[in-house]
C-alpha positions as CSV (number, residue, x, y, z in Angstrom):
1,X,0.1,0.0,0.0
2,X,2.8,2.4,0.7
3,X,4.3,1.9,-2.8
4,X,1.0,3.1,-4.1
5,X,0.9,6.2,-2.1
6,X,4.5,7.0,-2.9
7,X,3.6,6.6,-6.6
8,X,0.7,9.0,-6.3
9,X,2.6,11.4,-4.1
10,X,5.6,11.5,-6.5
11,X,3.3,11.9,-9.4
12,X,2.0,15.0,-7.7
13,X,5.5,16.2,-7.0
14,X,6.4,15.6,-10.7
15,X,3.4,17.4,-11.9
16,X,4.1,20.5,-9.5
17,X,7.7,20.3,-10.9
18,X,6.6,20.3,-14.5
19,X,4.7,23.4,-13.7
20,X,7.5,25.0,-11.8
21,X,10.1,24.4,-14.7
22,X,7.6,25.5,-17.2
23,X,7.0,22.3,-19.3
24,X,5.3,23.5,-22.4
25,X,4.7,20.0,-23.9
26,X,2.5,17.2,-22.7
27,X,5.2,14.8,-23.3
28,X,7.7,16.8,-21.0
29,X,5.1,16.8,-18.3
30,X,4.4,13.0,-18.4
31,X,8.2,12.5,-18.1
32,X,8.3,14.6,-15.1
33,X,5.4,12.9,-13.3
34,X,7.0,9.6,-14.0
35,X,10.4,10.7,-12.8
36,X,8.9,12.1,-9.7
37,X,7.1,9.0,-9.0
38,X,10.1,6.8,-9.4
39,X,12.0,9.3,-7.0
40,X,9.3,9.1,-4.5
41,X,9.6,5.2,-4.5
42,X,13.3,5.4,-4.2
43,X,12.9,7.9,-1.2
44,X,10.6,5.4,0.5
45,X,12.9,2.6,-0.2
46,X,15.8,4.3,1.4
47,X,13.7,4.6,4.5
48,X,13.7,0.9,4.9
49,X,11.1,-1.6,5.6
50,X,10.7,-0.9,9.3
51,X,10.0,2.7,8.9
52,X,7.8,2.2,5.9
53,X,5.7,-0.6,7.3
54,X,4.2,1.6,9.8
55,X,1.9,3.1,7.4
56,X,1.6,6.3,5.5
57,X,3.0,9.0,7.5
58,X,4.1,12.6,7.2
59,X,7.8,11.5,7.4
60,X,7.8,9.1,4.6
61,X,5.8,11.4,2.3
62,X,8.3,14.3,3.2
63,X,11.3,12.0,2.5
64,X,9.6,10.8,-0.8
65,X,8.9,14.2,-1.9
66,X,12.6,15.5,-1.1
67,X,14.2,12.5,-3.0
68,X,11.7,13.1,-5.9
69,X,12.6,16.8,-6.0
70,X,16.4,15.8,-6.0
71,X,15.9,13.3,-8.8
72,X,13.9,15.7,-11.0
73,X,16.4,18.5,-10.2
74,X,19.4,16.2,-11.3
75,X,17.5,15.1,-14.3
76,X,16.8,18.6,-15.5
77,X,20.5,19.5,-15.1
78,X,21.7,16.5,-17.0
79,X,18.9,17.3,-19.7
80,X,20.1,20.7,-20.0
81,X,23.6,20.0,-20.2
82,X,23.9,16.8,-22.4
83,X,20.5,16.4,-24.1
84,X,20.2,19.8,-25.8
């Protein structure tokens, strides 16, 4: 159940990031939503099973959001530097 929450929360973070970064195309927005979701799941996994098994809590959502933002920011830097 926590992975589903992390995916949803990460998608929300990715969607907000796509707005902040001013994504004009639908394809770029989808890419940011997916990267945000993967970053949130990674953040949840970083916490470990003991912490994550206690259910959805503000701490796990906060860590998921922070890791998702870091992943999105890193992707944006790499995209600007090497993909364009």
